[in-house]
C-alpha positions in Angstrom: 0.0 0.0 0.0 1.0 3.6 -0.4 3.3 5.0 2.2 2.1 8.5 1.7 0.1 10.2 4.4 -2.1 11.5 1.6 -4.8 9.0 0.7 -4.3 9.5 -3.1 -1.1 10.5 -4.7 -2.7 12.1 -7.8 -5.6 14.0 -6.2 -6.2 16.1 -9.3 -5.5 13.1 -11.6 -2.6 12.7 -14.0 -5.3 12.9 -16.6 -5.7 16.6 -15.8 -2.3 17.2 -17.3 -3.4 16.0 -20.7 -5.3 19.2 -21.3 -2.1 21.2 -20.9 -0.1 19.0 -23.3 -0.8 19.6 -27.0 2.0 17.8 -28.7 0.7 14.3 -28.2 -0.8 12.6 -31.3 -4.3 11.5 -30.1 -5.5 8.0 -31.1 -8.3 8.2 -33.6 -10.8 5.3 -33.9 -10.9 3.5 -37.2 -14.7 3.1 -37.2 -17.8 4.5 -35.5 -18.5 1.4 -33.4 -15.1 1.4 -31.8 -15.2 2.1 -28.0 -12.8 4.9 -27.1 -13.0 4.7 -23.3 -15.3 3.6 -20.5 -14.7 4.4 -16.9 -16.5 1.8 -14.7 -15.3 1.4 -11.1 -13.9 -2.0 -12.0 -11.2 -0.2 -14.0 -9.1 -0.1 -10.9 -8.6 -3.9 -11.3 -6.7 -3.3 -14.5 -8.3 -6.1 -16.4 -11.6 -4.6 -17.7 -12.6 -4.1 -21.3 -11.4 -0.5 -21.4 -7.9 -1.5 -20.2 -7.7 -4.3 -22.7 -8.7 -1.9 -25.4 -5.9 0.5 -24.4 -3.4 -2.4 -24.4 -4.5 -3.3 -27.9 -4.1 0.3 -29.1 -0.7 0.5 -27.4 0.5 -2.8 -28.9 -0.4 -1.4 -32.4 1.4 1.8 -31.8 3.7 2.0 -28.8 5.0 5.4 -29.8 1.6 7.1 -29.5 2.0 9.2 -26.4 -1.7 9.8 -25.8 -2.4 6.1 -25.6 0.7 5.3 -23.6 -0.2 7.9 -21.0 -3.8 6.7 -20.8 -2.6 3.1 -20.3 0.1 4.1 -17.8 -2.5 6.1 -15.8 -4.9 3.2 -15.7 -2.2 0.8 -14.5 -1.0 3.2 -11.9 -4.6 3.5 -10.5 -4.9 -0.2 -10.6 -1.6 -0.7 -8.8 -2.7 1.6 -6.0 -6.0 -0.1 -5.6 -4.6 -3.7 -5.7 -1.1 -3.2 -4.3 0.1 -5.4 -7.2 3.7 -4.4 -7.9 3.5 -5.9 -11.4 1.2 -3.1 -12.5 3.8 -0.5 -11.6 6.2 -2.3 -13.9 3.6 -2.4 -16.7 3.0 1.3 -16.3 6.7 1.9 -16.7 6.8 -0.4 -19.8 4.0 1.6 -21.4 6.2 4.7 -21.1 9.3 3.0 -22.3 10.0 5.3 -25.3 10.1 8.3 -23.0 11.4 6.7 -19.8 15.0 7.9 -20.0 14.3 11.3 -21.5 15.4 14.2 -19.2 13.1 16.5 -21.2 10.1 14.3 -21.2 6.6 15.8 -21.6 5.1 16.9 -18.3 2.5 14.1 -18.2 5.3 11.6 -18.6 7.3 13.3 -15.8 4.3 13.1 -13.5 3.6 9.4 -14.2 7.3 8.6 -14.0 7.6 10.4 -10.7 4.7 8.4 -9.3 6.3 5.1 -10.3 9.7 6.1 -8.9 8.1 7.4 -5.6 6.3 4.1 -5.2 9.7 2.4 -5.4 11.1 4.9 -2.9 13.4 6.3 -5.5 12.6 9.7 -4.0 15.6 11.6 -5.4 14.8 10.7 -9.0 11.1 11.3 -8.4 11.8 14.8 -7.1 14.0 15.6 -10.1 11.1 14.6 -12.4 8.7 16.9 -10.5 11.1 19.8 -10.5 11.4 19.4 -14.2 7.6 19.3 -14.5 7.1 22.6 -12.6 10.0 24.2 -14.5 8.2 23.4 -17.8 4.7 24.3 -16.5 4.8 26.5 -13.4 1.0 26.6 -13.3 0.7 22.8 -13.2 -1.1 22.3 -9.9 -0.7 18.5 -10.0 3.0 18.7 -10.2 3.3 21.0 -7.3 0.9 18.9 -5.3 2.9 15.7 -6.0 6.1 17.5 -5.1 4.6 18.6 -1.8 3.5 15.0 -1.1 7.0 13.7 -1.8 8.7 16.4 0.3 6.4 15.8 3.2 7.0 12.0 3.0 10.8 12.6 3.1 10.7 15.1 5.9 11.3 18.3 3.9 8.5 20.1 5.6 9.7 23.6 4.6 9.9 22.6 1.0 6.4 21.0 1.2 4.9 24.2 2.6 6.4 26.2 -0.2 5.0 23.7 -2.8 1.6 23.9 -1.2 1.7 27.7 -1.6 2.4 27.2 -5.3 -0.6 24.9 -5.5 -2.7 27.8 -4.2 -1.0 30.2 -6.6 -2.1 28.1 -9.6 -5.8 28.8 -8.6 -6.4 25.4 -6.9 -7.0 27.2 -3.7 -9.2 24.6 -1.9 -6.7 21.8 -2.6 -3.9 24.1 -1.6 -5.5 24.8 1.7 -5.7 21.1 2.5 -2.2 20.6 1.3 -0.9 23.4 3.5 -2.9 22.2 6.5 -1.4 18.7 6.1 2.1 20.2 6.4 1.2 22.8 9.1 -0.1 19.9 11.3 3.4 18.5 11.4 5.1 21.8 12.2 3.4 22.7 15.4 0.3 24.3 13.8 -2.1 21.4 14.2 -4.9 23.5 15.7 -4.7 26.0 12.8 -4.4 23.3 10.2 -7.5 21.5 11.5 -9.5 24.7 11.7 -8.6 25.6 8.1 -9.8 22.3 6.6 -12.8 22.0 8.9 -13.9 25.5 7.9 -13.5 24.7 4.2 -15.8 21.6 4.8 -18.3 23.6 6.8 -18.5 26.3 4.1 -19.2 23.7 1.4 -16.0 24.5 -0.5 -15.3 20.8 -1.1 -18.7 20.1 -2.7 -17.4 20.5 -6.2 -14.1 18.7 -5.6 -13.4 15.1 -6.8 -14.2 12.4 -4.3 -10.5 11.7 -3.7 -10.1 15.3 -2.4 -13.0 14.9 -0.1 -11.7 11.6 1.2 -8.3 13.2 1.7 -9.7 16.1 3.7 -11.8 13.9 6.0 -8.9 11.5 6.6 -6.6 14.5 7.4 -9.1 15.9 9.9 -9.3 12.5 11.5 -5.5 12.1 11.8 -5.1 15.6 13.2 -7.9 15.0 15.7 -6.3 11.7 16.7 -2.9 13.2 17.2 -4.4 15.9 19.4 -6.1 13.3 21.5 -9.7 14.1 20.3 -10.9 10.6 19.8 -14.6 11.3 19.2 -13.8 13.8 16.4 -11.2 11.5 14.9 -13.7 8.6 14.7 -16.4 10.8 13.2 -14.0 12.0 10.4 -12.7 8.5 9.8 -16.2 7.2 9.3 -17.0 10.1 7.0 -13.9 9.4 4.9 -14.9 5.7 4.5 -18.5 6.6 3.7 -17.1 8.5 0.8 -14.9 5.6 -0.4 -15.1 2.4 1.6 -12.2 1.0 -0.4 -9.6 3.7 0.3 -6.6 1.8 1.6 -5.0 4.6 3.4 -8.2 5.6 5.3 -8.9 1.9 6.1 -5.4 1.4 7.6 -5.5 4.6 9.6 -8.9 3.9 11.0 -7.8 0.3 11.8 -4.9 1.7 13.8 -7.2 4.0 15.6 -9.4 1.0 16.6 -6.5 -1.2 17.5 -5.2 1.5 19.9 -8.6 1.4 21.6 -8.7 -2.3 22.0 -11.5 -2.6 19.4 -10.1 -5.6 17.5 -13.5 -6.9 16.6 -14.3 -3.7 14.7 -11.0 -4.2 12.8 -12.0 -7.7 11.9 -15.3 -6.4 10.5 -13.5 -3.6 8.6 -10.8 -5.6 6.8 -11.2 -8.9 5.0 -9.0 -11.8 6.2 -7.6 -12.4 2.7 -6.7 -8.8 1.9 -4.1 -8.6 -0.9 -2.7 -5.4 0.6 0.0 -6.2 3.0 -0.6 -3.2 5.3 -4.3 -4.1 5.6 -3.7 -7.8 6.1 -1.2 -6.9 8.8 -3.8 -5.0 10.8 -6.4 -7.8 10.3 -3.9 -10.3 11.7 -3.2 -8.1 14.6 -6.9 -7.9 15.3 -7.3 -11.7 14.9 -4.4 -12.3 17.4 -6.0 -9.9 19.9 -9.3 -11.9 19.5 -7.4 -15.2 19.8 -8.8 -16.1 16.4 -7.6 -19.3 14.7 -7.0 -17.3 11.5 -4.2 -15.3 13.1 -1.6 -18.0 12.7 -2.4 -18.6 9.0 -2.5 -14.8 8.4 0.9 -14.3 10.1 2.4 -17.1 7.9 1.0 -15.5 4.8 2.6 -12.2 5.7 5.9 -13.8 6.5 5.9 -15.5 3.1 5.0 -12.2 1.4 7.8 -10.3 3.1 10.3 -13.1 2.3 9.3 -12.9 -1.4 9.7 -9.1 -1.4 13.2 -9.4 0.1 14.2 -12.1 -2.4 13.2 -9.7 -5.2 15.3 -6.9 -3.6 12.2 -4.9 -2.9 12.8 -2.8 0.2 9.7 -0.6 -0.1 7.8 -2.4 2.6 10.2 -2.0 5.4 7.7 -0.1 7.5 5.1 -2.8 7.3 7.7 -5.6 7.8 9.1 -3.7 10.9 5.6 -3.6 12.4 5.1 -7.3 11.5 8.4 -8.3 13.2 7.5 -6.3 16.3 3.8 -7.1 16.7 3.5 -10.6 15.3 6.9 -12.2 15.0 8.1 -10.9 18.4 11.5 -10.0 17.1 12.1 -6.4 18.3 15.8 -6.3 17.2 14.8 -7.1 13.6 11.9 -4.7 13.9 14.2 -1.9 15.0 16.7 -2.5 12.2 14.0 -2.3 9.6 12.4 0.7 11.2 15.7 2.6 11.2 16.3 1.7 7.6 12.9 2.9 6.7 13.4 6.2 8.6 16.5 6.9 6.6 14.3 7.5 3.5 10.8 8.2 4.8 9.8 10.4 7.7 6.2 10.5 8.6 4.4 10.2 12.0 3.7 6.5 11.6 7.4 5.9 10.7 8.4 7.7 13.8 6.0 5.8 16.0 7.0 2.4 14.7 10.7 3.2 15.2 10.1 4.4 18.7 8.1 1.4 19.6 10.7 -0.9 18.2 13.5 0.9 20.0 11.7 0.5 23.4 10.8 -3.1 22.8 14.5 -3.9 21.9 15.6 -2.1 25.0 17.5 0.4 22.9 15.6 3.6 23.3 18.6 5.7 22.4 18.7 4.1 19.0 15.7 6.4 18.2 17.6 9.6 19.2 17.6 11.0 15.7 13.8 10.4 15.5 13.3 12.2 18.7 15.4 15.1 17.5 13.3 15.3 14.3 10.1 15.3 16.2 11.3 18.1 18.5 12.7 20.2 15.6 9.6 19.8 13.5 7.1 20.7 16.2 5.0 17.6 15.6 2.3 17.3 18.1 1.1 13.7 18.8 -0.2 12.5 22.1 0.6 8.9 21.1 4.3 9.7 20.9 4.7 11.4 24.2 5.2 8.3 26.3 7.5 6.8 23.6 9.7 9.8 23.7 10.3 9.5 27.5 13.8 8.6 28.2 15.0 9.2 24.6 17.6 12.0 24.6 17.5 14.0 21.4 21.1 14.8 20.1 
């Protein structure tokens, strides 16, 4: 699953960039009965008729940028929905003629950055996004994606600036949510919460895409939870999932909220026992173990096999999830701490900090989390869940 705090990486949709790129040669149907595109919800699975049509078009003309971008966008959406890493590779393959071009068109840069960010190749993804905004300074999606990346890697000052550029493009509502997300990590949680809650109350999100409304509700839930306002947090989590019951990020965040409150039965109702998304299955197995359910052992074995397979492929993207697995289910705090610190070296979000602090305490090495404590203090992050974990950890 996505490691971003933001529920959807492309909140404005990569497709929005198509309108600003005029050089692509659009595909033209050869007869009136040919279906150009359909957008059923099942498209997220990547195997529907519309996707098969795109693949056929792409096979006939791999150099057609319009078709390649549509196919890549569809595969990226499917990859996010299913957590199937093969789909990310297929999206890259669709963009093969442009993959190594420094001066690639902006839509290619956005798609390429999304693929690279999924693989935690953050430096290369940032270069792509900086190239995109250099070409099109009014491209809101590029600034939004850049803010997301900067926030994920701990560059909060950079993320705040990128959010301001989102506002400057005219996407003021999305920019407000973007900035509130960053402010909430920089000691301005109260102001950030108020800004988004006010936008919701005034109906400013009514004309926004569903993904933006889900993002706003989930952000409000997270801020409320970090401030210790559990009732507000649950209300916003429920609203987020009422907008999109399948949103993986919101499901995981709400499941954590429930697990913290000893409501394992609610998690078991929320997440299927055979979830293909590692992060969601991890939470379901934690709930099953708390309930002493027979399924917990089988679920833990499934997760262990998945992490072994990822490691065998050289995939280190899931270090956060594996660290939590090693700590909560495998009872191996030393391995959990090593994985958490490796993850922290590239990704710095509140959940990353929490897992590393928990692993450090469980391994009886609290000072191993000293750099994390320093970052928390320097950033101004307010999170009541981290307060007891920071006790006894001296920030350098």
